[in-house]
VMD Tcl script that draws the C-alpha trace (Angstrom):
set ca {
  {-2.71 -32.93 13.56}
  {-5.77 -34.78 14.97}
  {-5.80 -32.45 18.09}
  {-5.84 -29.49 15.75}
  {-8.68 -31.01 13.87}
  {-10.64 -31.89 17.10}
  {-10.08 -28.37 18.58}
  {-11.46 -27.02 15.21}
  {-14.44 -29.28 15.18}
  {-15.44 -28.08 18.79}
  {-15.06 -24.29 17.60}
  {-17.12 -24.87 14.80}
  {-19.99 -26.91 16.26}
  {-20.23 -24.72 19.50}
  {-21.13 -21.96 17.35}
  {-24.98 -20.96 15.95}
  {-23.33 -19.67 12.81}
  {-22.65 -23.18 11.32}
  {-26.57 -24.12 11.89}
  {-27.45 -20.68 10.43}
  {-25.29 -21.49 7.32}
  {-26.87 -25.08 6.96}
  {-30.09 -23.35 7.33}
  {-29.53 -20.86 4.70}
  {-28.28 -23.73 2.45}
  {-31.44 -25.29 2.85}
  {-33.30 -22.42 2.32}
  {-31.50 -21.64 -1.09}
  {-31.97 -25.21 -2.39}
  {-36.03 -25.05 -1.39}
  {-36.24 -21.60 -3.41}
  {-34.53 -22.98 -6.50}
  {-36.20 -26.35 -6.55}
  {-39.87 -25.32 -6.00}
  {-40.31 -23.44 -9.22}
  {-39.40 -26.98 -11.28}
  {-41.96 -28.68 -9.26}
  {-44.76 -25.82 -9.32}
  {-44.71 -24.77 -13.17}
  {-44.65 -28.41 -14.44}
  {-48.20 -28.20 -15.31}
  {-47.59 -24.89 -17.14}
  {-44.81 -26.39 -18.93}
  {-46.66 -29.34 -20.29}
  {-49.30 -27.00 -21.87}
  {-46.28 -24.90 -23.41}
  {-44.67 -27.75 -24.74}
  {-41.46 -27.23 -22.54}
  {-40.28 -30.72 -22.36}
  {-37.41 -29.86 -20.21}
  {-39.83 -28.86 -17.51}
  {-42.53 -31.39 -18.24}
  {-42.19 -33.87 -15.19}
  {-44.41 -36.20 -17.14}
  {-41.62 -36.84 -19.67}
  {-38.85 -39.57 -19.14}
  {-35.62 -37.88 -17.54}
  {-37.17 -34.50 -16.66}
  {-36.69 -35.32 -12.97}
  {-33.26 -34.94 -13.79}
  {-33.50 -31.36 -13.68}
  {-34.98 -31.28 -10.06}
  {-31.97 -33.56 -8.76}
  {-29.53 -30.73 -10.04}
  {-30.67 -28.44 -7.70}
  {-29.32 -30.51 -4.90}
  {-25.83 -28.87 -5.91}
  {-27.13 -25.25 -6.01}
  {-25.63 -24.10 -2.80}
  {-22.42 -24.04 -3.61}
  {-22.12 -20.37 -2.61}
  {-23.04 -21.47 1.04}
  {-20.54 -24.24 0.83}
  {-17.95 -21.56 -0.18}
  {-18.84 -19.27 2.70}
  {-18.79 -21.87 5.19}
  {-14.91 -22.06 4.60}
  {-14.59 -18.44 4.28}
  {-15.84 -18.00 7.55}
  {-14.23 -20.70 9.62}
  {-11.21 -18.59 8.95}
  {-12.29 -14.78 8.78}
  {-14.35 -15.66 11.88}
  {-11.23 -16.00 13.79}
  {-9.66 -12.93 12.39}
  {-12.72 -10.59 13.10}
  {-12.92 -11.72 16.66}
  {-9.55 -11.60 17.58}
  {-9.16 -15.56 18.47}
  {-6.48 -16.21 15.71}
  {-3.71 -14.93 17.74}
  {-4.46 -17.59 20.32}
  {-4.76 -20.52 17.85}
  {-1.55 -19.41 16.13}
  {0.33 -19.24 19.75}
  {-0.97 -22.47 20.38}
  {0.11 -24.08 16.92}
  {2.95 -21.71 15.32}
  {2.79 -23.59 12.31}
  {0.24 -21.84 10.46}
  {-0.41 -24.11 7.64}
  {-1.27 -26.87 9.83}
  {-4.18 -24.81 11.29}
  {-5.27 -24.00 7.74}
  {-5.00 -27.89 6.84}
  {-7.08 -28.69 10.02}
  {-9.79 -25.79 9.05}
  {-9.90 -27.30 5.87}
  {-10.65 -30.93 6.97}
  {-13.39 -29.73 9.18}
  {-14.99 -27.36 6.73}
  {-15.07 -30.07 4.18}
  {-17.00 -32.31 6.78}
  {-19.33 -29.28 6.84}
  {-19.79 -29.41 3.39}
  {-20.73 -33.12 3.29}
  {-23.23 -32.16 6.11}
  {-24.64 -29.39 3.83}
  {-25.24 -31.77 0.87}
  {-26.83 -34.59 2.95}
  {-29.33 -32.00 4.19}
  {-29.75 -30.43 0.52}
  {-30.42 -34.02 -0.66}
  {-33.02 -34.74 1.97}
  {-34.84 -31.45 1.49}
  {-35.26 -32.09 -2.51}
  {-36.44 -35.59 -1.81}
  {-38.80 -34.33 0.44}
  {-40.20 -31.63 -1.66}
  {-40.32 -34.43 -4.41}
  {-42.45 -36.35 -2.32}
  {-44.71 -33.48 -1.14}
  {-45.16 -31.39 -4.21}
  {-44.39 -33.71 -7.61}
  {-47.55 -33.23 -9.32}
  {-49.56 -35.99 -11.06}
  {-48.91 -37.59 -13.44}
  {-45.41 -37.78 -13.41}
  {-42.40 -39.80 -14.93}
  {-41.31 -42.57 -13.01}
  {-39.11 -41.28 -9.74}
  {-35.58 -42.70 -10.02}
  {-34.30 -42.42 -6.40}
  {-30.94 -43.73 -7.21}
  {-30.37 -40.53 -9.28}
  {-31.25 -38.32 -6.29}
  {-28.55 -40.53 -4.39}
  {-26.00 -40.08 -7.12}
  {-26.62 -36.40 -7.30}
  {-26.27 -36.02 -3.53}
  {-23.01 -37.67 -3.81}
  {-21.51 -35.38 -6.56}
  {-22.85 -32.49 -4.14}
  {-20.93 -33.89 -1.38}
  {-17.89 -33.82 -3.15}
  {-18.27 -30.23 -4.82}
  {-19.60 -28.63 -1.33}
  {-16.47 -30.38 0.60}
  {-14.28 -28.92 -2.30}
  {-16.05 -25.56 -2.20}
  {-15.92 -25.56 1.39}
  {-12.14 -26.21 1.47}
  {-11.51 -23.59 -1.31}
  {-13.32 -21.27 0.82}
  {-10.94 -21.74 3.79}
  {-7.81 -20.81 1.54}
  {-9.63 -17.82 0.32}
  {-10.48 -16.71 3.64}
  {-6.91 -17.06 4.67}
  {-5.92 -14.96 1.48}
  {-8.52 -12.16 2.25}
  {-8.86 -12.22 5.95}
  {-11.10 -8.80 6.48}
  {-14.42 -10.89 6.91}
  {-16.62 -8.57 4.97}
  {-14.45 -8.05 1.89}
  {-13.90 -11.96 1.82}
  {-17.66 -12.77 2.07}
  {-18.45 -10.07 -0.56}
  {-16.02 -11.09 -2.93}
  {-16.89 -14.61 -2.39}
  {-20.65 -14.21 -3.29}
  {-19.74 -11.85 -6.29}
  {-17.44 -14.41 -7.59}
  {-20.03 -17.08 -7.60}
  {-23.07 -15.22 -8.67}
  {-21.56 -12.80 -11.08}
  {-17.82 -12.58 -11.90}
  {-17.34 -15.84 -13.07}
  {-20.54 -15.66 -15.21}
  {-18.96 -12.74 -16.93}
  {-15.66 -14.42 -17.22}
  {-17.32 -17.33 -18.93}
  {-19.09 -15.40 -21.42}
  {-15.86 -13.14 -22.32}
  {-13.40 -16.14 -22.43}
  {-15.22 -19.31 -23.62}
  {-11.82 -21.34 -23.67}
  {-11.07 -20.55 -20.07}
  {-14.79 -21.22 -18.88}
  {-14.53 -25.00 -18.36}
  {-11.76 -24.38 -15.91}
  {-13.60 -21.98 -13.73}
  {-14.65 -23.24 -10.30}
  {-18.40 -23.24 -11.34}
  {-17.91 -25.09 -14.57}
  {-15.80 -27.77 -12.57}
  {-18.36 -27.97 -10.01}
  {-21.03 -28.58 -12.94}
  {-18.90 -31.12 -14.60}
  {-18.72 -33.14 -11.15}
  {-22.34 -33.04 -11.30}
  {-22.42 -34.55 -14.67}
  {-23.29 -31.62 -16.57}
  {-22.07 -32.74 -20.48}
  {-19.63 -30.73 -22.64}
  {-17.59 -29.89 -19.67}
  {-14.61 -31.30 -18.15}
  {-14.34 -35.07 -17.08}
  {-15.56 -35.56 -13.46}
  {-11.97 -36.46 -12.40}
  {-10.24 -33.60 -14.03}
  {-12.79 -31.08 -12.50}
  {-12.03 -32.52 -9.07}
  {-8.43 -31.86 -9.75}
  {-9.17 -28.24 -11.00}
  {-11.05 -27.39 -7.87}
  {-8.28 -28.94 -5.46}
  {-5.91 -26.95 -7.66}
  {-7.59 -23.62 -6.93}
  {-7.59 -24.47 -3.17}
  {-4.03 -25.58 -2.93}
  {-2.82 -22.22 -5.18}
  {-4.84 -20.13 -2.71}
  {-3.37 -21.86 0.32}
  {-0.05 -21.52 -0.95}
  {-0.54 -17.92 -1.80}
  {-2.02 -17.15 1.63}
  {1.11 -19.04 3.19}
  {3.41 -16.96 1.24}
  {1.71 -13.68 2.20}
  {-1.09 -13.15 4.66}
  {-0.23 -15.87 6.99}
  {3.39 -14.63 7.39}
  {1.99 -11.27 8.69}
  {1.64 -10.22 12.31}
  {-1.91 -11.04 13.37}
  {-1.68 -9.44 16.88}
}
mol new
graphics top color blue
foreach p $ca { graphics top sphere $p radius 0.5 }
foreach p [lrange $ca 0 end-1] q [lrange $ca 1 end] { graphics top cylinder $p $q radius 0.2 }
display resetview
């Protein structure tokens, strides 16, 4: 198993795609963090306490943006599997290791590590933006809260990356998997949450928010189990269907 993980590690970090995904994740976090820092003055004038950074606890809103690149983490996992199907290298991989679920597990391990790397970059980016652009006057900066948010993001991104690997194995056509993954995170899940409020806390996005500390949702431990359950369920379905097919 360790040999498979090492092989996946070499394949992943020898490609430019991983570094591009890391860059896209950082850019997404920047785009979502900047408005909070730039409109603070206007928020104070308009009485918007949740965006007024002179108010105690208002910086908590900024730290939540560390975990806002879940779609990138999901795509990291999706591309780790579908990239091989697209370029035809999956045949060699499965000839080297015929036990296909072991290949899936190795990809999941490496994707989870990539998710942690993404969280480290996101945390660093938000901290730098706060140091650079936080307007005066402002509430005291609690850097410990930023670290806590970063650790939660690391767990969420790792789980989303693993979920992406399972989804990529279930939908091996790269374009379809990428489009469906993006649509799910940005559109479909929000629609389902609005239509089915009772189910909403158990959707992946709500579980991720619960791990990040959002109130009125699942307990963080339960939320972790929910995301793990999604990843395992998709892997099991893929193992019973897609992974059994002839891929040559």
